[in-house]
C-alpha positions, 0 to 999 in steps of 0.5 A, spaced: 691 591 928 697 594 932 703 590 932 702 588 940 695 585 938 698 582 932 703 579 936 698 576 941 694 573 935 700 570 932 701 566 939 694 564 938 695 562 931 701 558 933 697 554 938 692 553 932 698 550 929 699 544 934 691 542 934 691 535 932 683 535 931 677 539 929 675 538 936 682 541 938 681 547 933 674 548 936 676 548 943 681 553 942 676 558 938 671 558 943 677 560 949 680 565 944 673 568 942 669 567 949 669 575 950 665 576 944 660 571 946 662 566 941 659 559 943 658 556 937 662 555 930 661 552 924 666 551 918 666 548 911 665 548 904 659 550 900 656 544 897 653 544 890 645 546 890 641 539 890 646 536 895 643 530 899 643 532 907 649 527 907 653 530 902 652 537 905 655 534 912 661 531 908 663 538 907 663 540 914 670 541 917 668 543 924 661 542 927 661 546 933 653 548 932 648 545 937 646 538 934 639 538 934 639 545 930 644 541 925 640 535 924 634 540 923 638 544 918 640 539 914 634 535 914 630 541 911 635 543 906 635 550 909 642 551 906 639 553 900 635 558 903 639 560 909 641 568 908 648 567 910 649 562 905 646 566 899 650 572 901 656 568 901 656 568 893 657 575 892 660 578 899 667 577 900 668 581 906 665 578 913 658 580 915 653 579 921 647 575 920 643 581 922 645 584 915 644 578 911 637 577 914 636 585 912 638 583 905 633 577 905 627 580 909 622 579 904 623 572 904 619 569 910 623 562 909 630 566 910 627 570 916 624 563 919 631 560 919 634 565 923 629 565 928 630 558 929 637 558 929 636 563 935 631 558 938 637 553 938 642 558 942 645 562 935 641 568 936 647 573 932 653 571 929 659 573 924 660 569 917 667 570 914 667 568 907 673 564 904 676 560 898 680 554 898 686 553 894 682 549 889 678 555 888 672 552 892 667 557 896 668 556 904 666 560 910 667 560 917 661 562 922 661 564 929 655 565 933 652 565 940 646 568 944 650 574 946 655 575 941 658 582 939 664 583 936 666 591 936 668 594 929 675 595 931 676 587 933 672 584 927 679 584 923 682 580 928 676 575 929 677 574 921 684 573 921 683 568 927 677 564 924 681 564 917 687 561 920 683 556 924 679 554 917 686 553 914 688 549 919 682 544 919 683 544 911 690 541 913 687 536 918 683 534 913 688 533 908 685 538 902 690 544 903 697 541 901 699 546 895 705 549 896 705 557 894 711 561 892 711 568 893 716 573 890 721 577 895 716 583 893 710 580 894 712 577 901 714 584 903 708 587 902 704 582 905 709 582 911 707 590 912 700 588 911 700 583 917 703 589 921 697 593 919 700 598 914 696 601 908 698 600 901 700 608 901 704 607 908 707 600 905 709 604 898 712 610 903 716 604 906 719 601 900 719 607 896 714 605 891 707 607 889 701 605 892 699 602 886 705 598 885 704 595 892 696 594 890 699 590 884 703 585 889 698 584 894 693 582 888 698 577 885 699 574 892 692 574 893 691 570 887 697 565 888 694 564 895 687 563 893 685 568 898 678 572 897 681 578 901 687 581 904 686 578 911 685 571 908 692 572 904 695 574 910 693 568 914 695 563 908 701 566 908 702 566 916 700 558 915 705 557 910 711 560 914 712 565 908 711 571 913 712 571 920 
């Protein structure tokens, strides 16, 4: 991500900080991601296996999917056969819905669920795995009939969706743990936000890339992040970097 792109993204994140409700967050996301064909979105924690439809819905932070589809999805218990949810259990990086379906192509129910989602207007999508501060698995998905994100824009969409999910958790009151980073951890995260690799950051700070990776790893642990992008988003949200 270039500095110019980051500055534009940061302006949007500041708008998210002013969002007063999940509906406001959803509206901002649709506006910001409309150029990629985003029409629908869903964010929430992953419920334990066997949870009732009501309990499943209680884990939802943002319901921006077609109502008829959400009702059918919950009533049929699709969450436990959904290819995207199953992939969340082992994949820490964003993935397209098509790649998730390919992985479970031998499961007729998984394929059927995605076909039904397409019938309701969510033909293609991108899912971003997340981790809450209490180490619960969560995710944010964006989708649409003509959804398409260029490979070089996936990182930007990931940062925006991750930050939006954090804002939703704050609105619910489930993300209030204060995180303390060392000065070095703050430095390496700031350079990561500027798009620098571990090697480039090491050159700037006159340390080895291995040392940079160590500080990135400890900061991810403190911020309860699955990956570097979520760590940057969490640090931005808490004002630890800018």
